[in-house]
C-alpha positions as MATLAB code, in Angstrom:
seq = 'MTLAFPTPSEYRNPNRANAGTFEPLTLAHTLHVLTALPLKLWKHYQDRRAMVELTRLEDRMLDDIGITRDDVFSALSAGDGKDPSWHLRIRASERRCAEMEKRRQRA';
ca = [
     -49.864  -18.579  -18.501;
     -48.637  -15.965  -20.960;
     -49.496  -12.339  -20.369;
     -50.450  -10.089  -23.278;
     -48.294   -7.287  -21.889;
     -44.951   -7.681  -20.157;
     -44.903   -7.140  -16.450;
     -42.594   -4.466  -15.005;
     -40.114   -7.141  -13.936;
     -39.876   -8.372  -17.549;
     -38.820   -4.889  -18.674;
     -35.785   -5.000  -16.396;
     -34.741   -8.589  -17.130;
     -31.483   -8.356  -19.146;
     -31.709  -12.037  -20.080;
     -34.757  -11.532  -22.286;
     -33.879  -11.410  -25.970;
     -36.178   -8.446  -26.576;
     -35.646   -6.699  -23.238;
     -36.755   -3.080  -23.411;
     -38.189   -3.337  -26.913;
     -41.841   -3.456  -25.931;
     -43.722   -0.365  -27.003;
     -47.417   -0.270  -26.245;
     -49.737    0.726  -29.063;
     -51.162    4.089  -28.119;
     -53.124    6.696  -29.980;
     -50.191    9.116  -29.767;
     -47.809    6.563  -31.249;
     -50.251    5.697  -34.034;
     -50.712    9.376  -34.912;
     -46.951    9.865  -34.860;
     -46.445    7.027  -37.345;
     -49.236    8.269  -39.597;
     -47.824   11.799  -39.727;
     -44.187   10.707  -40.004;
     -44.707    8.861  -43.288;
     -45.936   11.846  -45.345;
     -43.223   14.018  -43.796;
     -40.597   11.445  -44.723;
     -41.907   11.297  -48.287;
     -41.884   15.099  -48.521;
     -38.265   15.236  -47.297;
     -37.298   12.581  -49.832;
     -38.915   14.661  -52.588;
     -37.067   17.803  -51.465;
     -33.736   15.963  -51.314;
     -34.164   14.706  -54.860;
     -35.144   18.178  -56.056;
     -31.952   19.579  -54.537;
     -29.954   16.924  -56.351;
     -31.558   17.887  -59.650;
     -30.472   21.479  -58.948;
     -26.896   20.202  -58.681;
     -27.116   18.862  -62.222;
     -27.711   22.411  -63.432;
     -24.420   23.689  -61.964;
     -21.302   24.087  -64.073;
     -18.543   21.484  -63.829;
     -16.123   23.902  -62.180;
     -18.662   24.622  -59.446;
     -19.165   20.916  -58.841;
     -15.388   20.515  -58.722;
     -15.246   23.167  -55.983;
     -17.695   21.078  -53.972;
     -15.560   17.994  -54.586;
     -17.919   16.002  -56.777;
     -18.407   15.390  -60.483;
     -21.485   15.386  -62.652;
     -21.261   11.594  -62.880;
     -21.362   11.428  -59.066;
     -24.606   13.390  -59.058;
     -26.199   11.181  -61.712;
     -25.125    7.993  -59.948;
     -26.505    9.291  -56.641;
     -29.811   10.082  -58.328;
     -29.980    6.659  -59.937;
     -29.278    4.786  -56.687;
     -32.588    3.300  -55.628;
     -31.653    2.150  -52.158;
     -33.964    4.561  -50.332;
     -31.123    6.598  -48.834;
     -30.787   10.329  -49.169;
     -28.896   10.936  -52.454;
     -26.647   13.474  -50.724;
     -25.334   10.592  -48.589;
     -23.894    9.043  -51.740;
     -22.282   12.356  -52.674;
     -20.722   12.770  -49.221;
     -19.237    9.281  -49.433;
     -17.868    9.858  -52.940;
     -16.377   13.264  -52.058;
     -14.784   11.744  -48.959;
     -13.290    8.897  -51.005;
     -11.877   11.392  -53.480;
     -10.333   13.523  -50.704;
      -8.740   10.466  -49.081;
      -7.299    9.329  -52.407;
      -5.854   12.789  -53.021;
      -4.299   12.888  -49.550;
      -2.788    9.436  -50.142;
      -1.237   10.641  -53.418;
       0.289   13.662  -51.687;
       1.680   11.515  -48.902;
       3.281    9.088  -51.369;
       4.935   11.956  -53.281;
       6.469   13.393  -50.126;
];
């Protein structure tokens, strides 16, 4: 006989493939999911608006941050659902590492 809900002993069984993943459907959880989606969409909108503000900065200001205008446009055009600033952080980090490597090779 299969139970609809796991018994307490099934929660603690480390041999189960989905041990500890059971989450009962409650009103609180449902409300949390329903409110989290609009908040996530609003944050995504704000992140993209901040990226558009970066396009209005001068090139020397972007250079001080460690990014280029092309980096900003490529981050905005990436449609992978990630925060566009993540792409900028990665690109700025790659550029810093490359610069450090150049300095080390010269020395």
